[in-house]
N, C-alpha and C positions, 0 to 999 in steps of 0.2 A: 799175689799171681806167683806163682813157681818160677825161680830161675833156673837156666840150663847152667850144668856143674862142669868144670874144667879141670885140666890138670893142675894138681896142687891142692884142691878143696880139701877141707877137713870134714872128717866124720868121726862119730862115736859109736861105741858099742853100750848097752847096756849093762853089761857085765865088764867092761873094760874100765881101766882107770885112767888112761891117757887116750888123747884125740890120736887120729893117723892121717897122713895124708893121701889123698889118692892120686894114685899113679896111670896115666893114660898112656898107651903106647900107640906110636904115629902111624903105626901100619892101618890105613885104610879112614883116619881120623880127617876131621875138618878142623880149622882154625877159626875161633870168633874174631871179631872185629879188633881185638888187643893183641892178637897172637898167641894166645892159648889155647891147647888142644882142646876140644869138646869132648866130653866123655858120652857114653853110651850104656844103656842098662844091663850090657853084656861086661862093663867093666868091672866083675866082681872076683877074679881068680885070687884066693889067698896068696899073700906074699908075693904077688906080680902087680896086682892093683891095689890090695888092701894090705897093708903091713902091719905088725903088731898094733894092738891096743896096750901096750903095757904090760899089765899083768890081768888074767883073768879071776874072775871072783866065784863063779858060778860052780855049785857041785855036781851038776851034770857033765864038766868036763873031765875025762878020767884023770887028767893030770893035776886037777885041784882036787878030785876026791882023794886021789893017792896022797898028795900033801897034808890034806887035812887028817887023813888018818893016821900018817905017819906023825903027826903033831898029837895025836891022842883025842882027835875029836875037834881040836880047835880050828876053826874056819882059817886057812891057809890057802891065799892065791897063790897061781902057777903061772909062768909065763904065758902070754896070750899067742896062739897060732889060730887067726881065722879059719873057721871051717864054712867057708859057704859053698853052696852047690847049685843055688837057681839066682837069677838075674835080679836086680833091683826091680822095683814096682813101686809106684805104675809107670814112671817113664811119660815124655812128652808124646801128646794125642797127634801133634802138628808137624814135630821137628823130627826128622830122621834122619842118620849117618850111614850110609852105605846099607841100607835097609834094616837098621836097628834102630829102636827109639832113643832120641836123646836122653841123657838121664837129666832128671830135675830136682831141685832141691827139696822136693816134698816126697822124695823116693825113699823106702827104704829095702833093706837087704837082710834075710835071716842067717843066723849062726846055727850051724848044728846043735850046738850045745843050747839054745834057746836065747841067745842073745838079740836083740834087734839092732842094727846098724843104721845110722840114720847121718845125713849130711846137716852138719852145724854151720859150716861157711862154704858155700858153691864157687868160691875162687875168682869171682867176678862179680861186679853190680850193674852191667849195664844191659845184657839181654836178656829177655824174657822170654817165654812161651809162645805169648801174645796170644 
C-alpha cells in the first residue's frame, strides 16, 4: 500500500546520479502525526521542490549533449537542473490537501529531458493512503 510523502522524502531520477530531498513549502500544507509537512502532487517545481540530482546523463539534455560534443563524442554528464512541468501522478485517490491530491510513494514525475523521477523513501513509515 502506498505511503504518504512528507518533507525530506528522497527521490531519484532515472538519468541523475544522486538522490535529492523533496522540499515541501508550508503554505496551505498539513502536517502528519509526526509533525512533517505532507506533500501534494503539485510539489514538483524545479529547484523549489526538487533540487538537483547531481549530474545528468541523458543526451536529450542540451547541457549533456554540449559536454559530450566538446569531449569529441565521449558521453559526458552535466549538472542536473530538473525540468518538470507537470504534477506527480497518480497521487492519492483518498487524501487531499487544500484541494490537491496528496503525494504518494508510488507516484512519479517526468523530466522534460526524458527522466522519470520516483520516490525512493517517503520520509515516514506510519501513514498510508488507506
